[in-house]
C-alpha positions as CSV (number, residue, x, y, z in Angstrom):
1,X,15.9,-4.0,-19.6
2,X,14.1,-5.0,-16.5
3,X,11.0,-3.2,-16.0
4,X,10.9,-1.2,-12.5
5,X,8.0,-2.3,-10.2
6,X,6.1,0.4,-8.2
7,X,7.6,-0.7,-5.0
8,X,11.1,-0.4,-6.5
9,X,10.1,3.0,-7.9
10,X,9.0,4.0,-4.3
11,X,12.0,3.0,-2.9
12,X,14.3,4.9,-5.3
13,X,12.1,8.0,-5.0
14,X,12.4,7.8,-1.3
15,X,16.2,7.9,-1.5
16,X,16.1,11.2,-2.9
17,X,13.7,12.8,-0.5
18,X,15.8,15.3,1.8
19,X,13.0,17.1,3.7
20,X,13.3,17.0,7.6
21,X,10.4,18.4,8.9
22,X,6.6,19.0,7.7
23,X,7.1,16.2,5.5
24,X,3.4,15.4,4.5
25,X,2.5,18.8,3.9
26,X,5.6,19.6,1.7
27,X,4.9,16.4,-0.1
28,X,0.9,17.6,-0.6
29,X,2.0,20.9,-1.8
30,X,4.5,19.4,-4.0
31,X,1.9,17.1,-5.5
32,X,-0.5,19.8,-6.1
33,X,2.2,22.1,-7.8
34,X,3.5,19.4,-10.2
35,X,0.0,18.4,-11.3
36,X,-0.5,22.3,-12.0
37,X,2.8,22.0,-14.3
38,X,1.3,19.1,-16.1
39,X,-2.0,21.1,-16.7
40,X,0.2,23.8,-17.5
41,X,1.6,22.1,-20.3
42,X,-1.6,20.8,-21.5
43,X,-3.0,24.3,-21.6
44,X,0.0,25.6,-23.7
45,X,-0.9,22.9,-26.3
46,X,-4.7,24.5,-26.5
47,X,-3.2,28.0,-26.5
48,X,-0.3,27.8,-28.9
49,X,-0.9,25.1,-31.5
50,X,-3.6,24.3,-34.1
51,X,-3.6,20.7,-34.0
52,X,-6.2,18.8,-32.0
53,X,-5.0,17.8,-28.7
54,X,-4.9,14.1,-29.5
55,X,-2.4,14.9,-32.5
56,X,0.3,16.7,-30.2
57,X,4.0,16.1,-31.0
58,X,6.1,13.5,-29.5
59,X,8.2,16.4,-27.9
60,X,5.3,17.9,-26.3
61,X,3.8,14.3,-25.1
62,X,7.4,13.7,-23.5
63,X,7.4,17.1,-21.9
64,X,4.0,16.4,-20.4
65,X,5.2,12.7,-19.5
66,X,8.4,14.2,-17.8
67,X,6.1,16.3,-15.6
68,X,4.0,13.1,-14.9
69,X,7.2,11.7,-13.6
70,X,7.4,14.3,-11.1
71,X,3.8,13.8,-10.0
72,X,4.6,10.3,-9.7
73,X,7.7,10.9,-7.4
74,X,5.4,12.8,-5.0
75,X,2.4,10.2,-5.2
76,X,5.0,7.4,-4.4
77,X,6.9,9.3,-1.8
78,X,3.6,10.6,0.0
79,X,2.3,7.0,0.0
80,X,5.3,5.9,1.8
81,X,4.9,8.8,4.4
82,X,1.5,7.6,4.8
83,X,2.7,4.1,5.4
84,X,1.5,2.6,2.3
85,X,3.3,0.7,-0.5
86,X,2.7,2.1,-3.8
87,X,1.8,-1.2,-5.1
88,X,-0.7,-1.6,-2.2
89,X,-2.3,1.8,-3.2
90,X,-2.5,0.5,-6.8
91,X,-4.3,-2.6,-5.6
92,X,-6.8,-0.6,-3.4
93,X,-7.3,1.7,-6.5
94,X,-8.0,-1.3,-8.8
95,X,-10.6,-3.1,-6.3
96,X,-12.3,0.1,-6.1
97,X,-12.7,0.8,-9.7
98,X,-13.5,-2.9,-10.5
99,X,-16.4,-2.7,-7.9
100,X,-17.7,0.5,-9.7
101,X,-17.6,-1.1,-12.9
102,X,-19.5,-4.4,-11.4
103,X,-22.0,-2.0,-9.8
104,X,-22.2,0.2,-13.2
105,X,-21.1,3.1,-11.1
106,X,-17.8,4.0,-13.0
107,X,-19.6,7.6,-14.0
108,X,-20.8,9.8,-11.6
109,X,-19.1,11.4,-8.4
110,X,-18.5,10.5,-4.9
111,X,-16.1,8.1,-3.1
112,X,-18.9,6.0,-1.8
113,X,-20.4,5.1,-4.9
């Protein structure tokens, strides 16, 4: 099976986008909502299990991964509506992280470190 590239995924995600107005706000709200669903699943692991978080079951990890897929859909579609290929977003992020590592600034906070 061939692996899907980021840009191929972005194109596939865009084909399923049906909103006609307020596209960017819709995508931002959806991204926040789906991120909340990832966190909700993680919260329930803490609340409902006695196993350490790192030892959660395959089924639980798969449920979280499915929610991450929804997050990815919103990220990919939002990037496109901001006129960026998802691969370019990934390249920019990798370059930023590489600069921070080289400057020993990977920890801390703030965008301009």
